[in-house]
N, C-alpha and C positions, 0 to 999 in steps of 0.2 A: 827907467820910469819910476816915479815915485808915487806910492799909494798910501792914502790917509783917510780917516774917518772924521766927520764933522757932524755935530748935533746941533738942532735948532728946534723952536717951537713949532715951526712948520717946515715943510719941504724947501720951500722957496728961501726961508731963513737960512738953513743948513747949507743949501746950494750956495748962496750968497757968501757965506763964510768960506766955503772951499775956493770960490773964485777970487775972494779977497786976499788968501794966502797963495794961491797957485796962478792966479792971473786969467785972463780971458781964453786962454788955451786948455782950460780944464776940462777934462773929460769925467762925466759921471758914470761910474760903473755900476753902482746899485743904490737902491733907496729902500729903506727899512723903516716900517712905523714901529715905535717902541710902546707898547701899551702900559699903562701904571698897573702896578701890583698891590696886594696889601689890601686891608681892611677899608681903607679910605679910598680906594681906587675909583669909586664912582665919583668921587670929588676932584679927580685930578683929570688932567688932559693928556693925550698922547703927545709925544715928541718924535721927531724924525732923526734918523741917522743916514748920512749920505756917504757913500764910499767914493772917493774922487782920486784920479790919477793925473799925472801930467808927464809928458816926455821931457827929460832933462835935456837942455841945449846949452851952448856956450853963453847965450845971452841971458839964461836965467841965473840970477846970483845965488840963489839958495840951492842950486843943483850941484851934486858932487860929481866931479868929472874924472871918472877913471878912464885910461885909454881906450878909445874905442876898439872892439874886437872884430876881426874879419868876419863875413858871413859863414854861415854853416856850410863847410864843403867836404869835411871829413867823414869817416865812418860812423854810422849810429848804432850802437849797441842796444838792439831792441830786447833781446832774451837774457841780457846781462851776462851771457857768456857766448854770444854768437855775433861776429862783426857783420852788420848789415849796413851798407852805405845808400845814402840818399843823394844820387847826382843830380845835376841841372841839365839833363839831355831834353831833347824835344818833347818826350812823353810828359815829363813834369810841366813843362811850359804850356803845352797843350791843355793840360789837365786843369790849369787855372786860366788860361786865356778866355775860356767861356763867359767868365764872370765880367771881364772888361768889354768883351763884344755884346754881351746881352745888355749891359749898361748903356753902352753907345748906341745901341739900335732902338732903345725903349725910351729915350730922354725926351724925343721930340721938341715940342713947344712948352713943355710943363714948366712950372715955376720952381724956384730953387728948393722950396720945402717937399714938393711933390717928387723931385729928383732925388732928394737925400732918402725918403721913404722907399722909393723904388730901388735904390741901391741896397738899402738895409734888406729888403725883401729878397732880392736876388742873392745877396750874400748868403742868407739863411737857407734858401732853397737849393743852393749849390754845395753846401757844407757836406751833405750826404754823398754826392758825387765825389768830392774832394776826398773824403775819407776812404770811400772804396777804391779809388785809384791809388792813394797812398798805401793802404795794406797791400794792394796788388803788387806794387812796386817792391815794398818790404819783402813779401814773401818769396818774390823772384830773385831777391838778393843780387840785384844789379851790380856789375862791376863799375868801379869809379871811371867816368869818362870826362874828357876835356872839350866840351862844345866851343864851337867858334863864337857863337852868339849867345850870351847869357840872358836869362829872361829880364823883363823889364823889371826896375824897381817899383813896388807900389808906394805911392805917395805916403807920407807919414800919418795924415789924417785918415786914410784908408785902412793902415795898419791898426790904428786905434779903434776904429768901427769894428774891425774883424776881432781884436782882442775883447772888445766889449761884449761882443756877441759870444764869444767862448766862455767868457767870465760869467755870463747871465746863464748859459746851458750848464755850467758845472754847478752853480747854486741851485738851479732847478733840479738837478739830480742829487741835490742834498750833500754835496761835498761841503765839509766844514769851510767857512769863509777864509780862516787862517791859512788853510792848506791851498785854497785857491790863490791866495796874494803869494805864498811861496813860490808856487809854480810861475806866476805871472813876474816875479822880481827875477826868476832866473832866465826867463825869456827876454827880458829887457836887454841882456848883452846882445842877443841875436838882433834884436830892433835896432840897436845902436850901430849895428854895422850895417845898416842900410838893406836888410833883407826884405824879400818879397813875401807876399801872404803864404805862398807854398813852403818857404823855409821856416816861417813861424809856426805853421801847422805841424811841420814835421818835427820841430824842436818841442813843441807843447806834447805831441805824441810820444816823442823818445823820453822826455822827463817823467811823464806819467808811468811808462813802462818800467823805468828805472826805480820809481818810488814803489811800485809794487814789488819788485824783485823776482827772483827766480823761484817758482813754486817749489815746494819741499814735501813730496809724497812720502809714504812708507818704503823704505828701502831695506832689503834684505842684506845683512852684513856678513852672513855665514855662521855667526854664534847663534846657537839654538837653545830654546825658543826666543824669538823677539817678543817682548811683552808690551802691547800698546794699549793706554788707558784712554778712555773717552769721557770727558767731564763736560758739564754745562748745565743750564737751567732747565726746568721741566718743560717739555713740549717743542723743543727745538729740532727733534728728530734724530737723536742719537741713535735709538736701537736700530732704526731703518737705516741709517747711515752705515752702521756695523756690518748689517747684513749685506749691504751693497759690496763693501769692501771685502768682506769674507768671500763672497762669491767671485770678486775679481781675481783674487790671490788663489783659491782653489781650482776654480773653472779654467780661468785664463792662463794662469802662470804654473798651474800644477803643484801648489804647495799645500803643505798638511798643516790645516787651520783647526785651532780649538777655541771655542767659544766660553767665556767666562762671564756671570753676572753678579753683581754685588748689589744689585737693585733689589733689596728685599722688601722694600716699603710698598711697591706696587706689583701685586701679582700678576697683573695683566702684562707688565713689561717683560716679566720672566717668560709667561707663556707665548708672547709674541716671538721672542728670540728663539724660544724652543720650536715654534713652528718653521723658522728659517732654518735651524740647525737640522731639523729633519729632512727638509727639502734638499739640503746641501750635503746630507750625510756626514755631518761634523758633530762631535760631542759638544754638549753643553752642561757646564758645572756651575752650580750656585754656591756662592760662598758668603759667609756671614763675617768674617774678621779677617785681619791681615795675616794671622797665624794659619788659617784655613786656606786662605790663598796660597801661601808660600807651599804649604804641604801638598795642595793639588798641582802647584807648578813643577814639582819633583817627579810627579806622576806623568807630566806632559813633555819630558825631554825630547821625544821622538819628533814633537811637531815643529815646524817651522816658525809659526805665528800663533801667539795667543792674544786675542782680542778681548778686552775687559770692559764691560758696560757698567757704568757706575749709576748711583741714584740721582735721578733728576731733582733738584731742590732749588729752592728760592736762594739767591746769592747772599740773602740777609740771615739765612739759618746756619749759625755758627757750629752748631752741634754736628749737623750732617757734613759740613764742610770739613771739619776736623777729621771725621771718620774717613773721609776720601783721603784726605792728607795722609793719615797714617797707613791706610791701604797701599799708597804709592810709595811712601818714603821707607817702607820697611821691607821693600823687595830687595832680596839680597844682590850683593854687588856683581856676582857672576852673569846676572841677566841683564841684557841690554833692553832698556825701557824708554818709551816716548810717551808723551801726553798731548792730546789733542782737545782743545777747547772748541765745542761746537755750538755755533751762534746762528741765529735766524736772521736773514737779510731783511726780514720785515719787522724786526724789532725796533723801536724808537732809539735815536742816537743817544739821548741822555740816559736810557736804561742800559744800553751797551757799555756806556763809560763806566757806570756803577758796577756792572758785571766784571769788566776788565779790571777794575781797581781792586776788587776782592779776589778775584783769581790770581792776579799778578803778585800779591803777597804771598801766596801759598804754592804756585806751581809754575814751572818753565813750560811753555806750551806752544805748539803751533796751532794754527786756526783752519776751521773748516767751516764754510758758509753753507746754510741750507735754504730751501724755499726761494730760490732764485726765481721760480717760476710764478711766485705770488706777489712779485713787487715790479714797478717799473722804474725805480730809482735805486741805483746802485752805489751812490755815493758813500754810504756808511761802510762799505767794504774797504775803500781806500782810507776812510776816516779811522778806522780800527786797525789797519795795518800801520798807519803812521803813528797813531796814539799808542798802541802797544809794542810796536817794533817786532812782534812775531812774525814768522814766516807763514805765508799762505800754503795750503796744501791741496785741498779738494773742495769742489762745490757741487751741490746736488740740486735738482731742479724737478721734482717730482716723486711720487710714491712707488713707482715701478722698480722692483729689484730684478736684476741688478742693472738695469739699463740707466736710470737717471743720476748718473754720478760721473764726474770727469775730474781729471787734474786741472787745477784752477787755470782757466784760459786767459792770460793777462791781456793778449792783444784784443780779444773779443769784449771783455769789460772796459778796457780804455776807449775803444771805439763807440760802445753805448754811452760812455760817460761824456763823449764830445758830441753827441747828438746822432751818431749813426744808428744802424739798425742791423 
């Protein structure tokens, strides 16, 4: 599949340019209106950008023709370290057969346009069922089988309709278009092998799982104490997240946990953490400098884990950022340390990029996403994972301590991104 963007003064003009280059088989994946900016914007008109795609064939002179790859039949590594296979037995065939059966029974005497609309509606309505069935098969880790009768191949035009629907769903979930195109480019290899819709969906699901990677929560190495810093902008929920993690290690894992706070700018932050410390029967120490932090660490060698809350500040505040950097950099080498950047899933993508750019210059971190309960779009999680290259660790979805936290659930988020529930 070749994907390219075309611009024009109208949607029709942009579409015409796409068809002029790609031919009549062009599939329009997305249409975006680009509004003028600047002081004179009221005197300018909008332009339109069309994202178009075409399936490469032997008859297409512009097509680049790598050798066709066989359909996806091997193991699919869903958790990045567990082999999970997607076979083609009868359950998978039945899972997708309902789509074609529903189409056939609902066509009647409708004209071609009505038939196409009916097909698209049926596709969308059955996507949730497909995802449920796919996840069930993955979780059961079915052994590879060799069925006698393979599922029917879906015609190329139906594959395009399915890909277009997934493309739109990912964009609606605010996945950056460049990352959507990357996924679709990789799925092209499966489509060239004549794969059916079930294998295309399996391939997309697998590739997104692998892009998220294996979650990396806090692990105890045996060296005591392990020092963990939490950094990030104001208001993302660092203090509450620390309380949840402290409770998990102390109550569930029986570890000795100490809490430190270097957030001396907000009295309320220290008092909030003190309240949690009293409930957990865990000491809380307020530190004002790197020297004081190191002195207090010497007194905490009996503890397994030291969690350090840092000041929440604007990523544009260079002075406070340098103070946090000094706090982390001057930890003696005998201590094992980790840094977690806490981000809110409700923050705008442009702001998340600005935050990541600043923190990337000063820290090597893993990612924690908070407030998943306050949004219905999760594309920014994938965006920031791919933009920063940092490992994901935890996600939180409420204010309740210690309940509303979990190790990042990759399969659940991928399912939501593909339109599941």
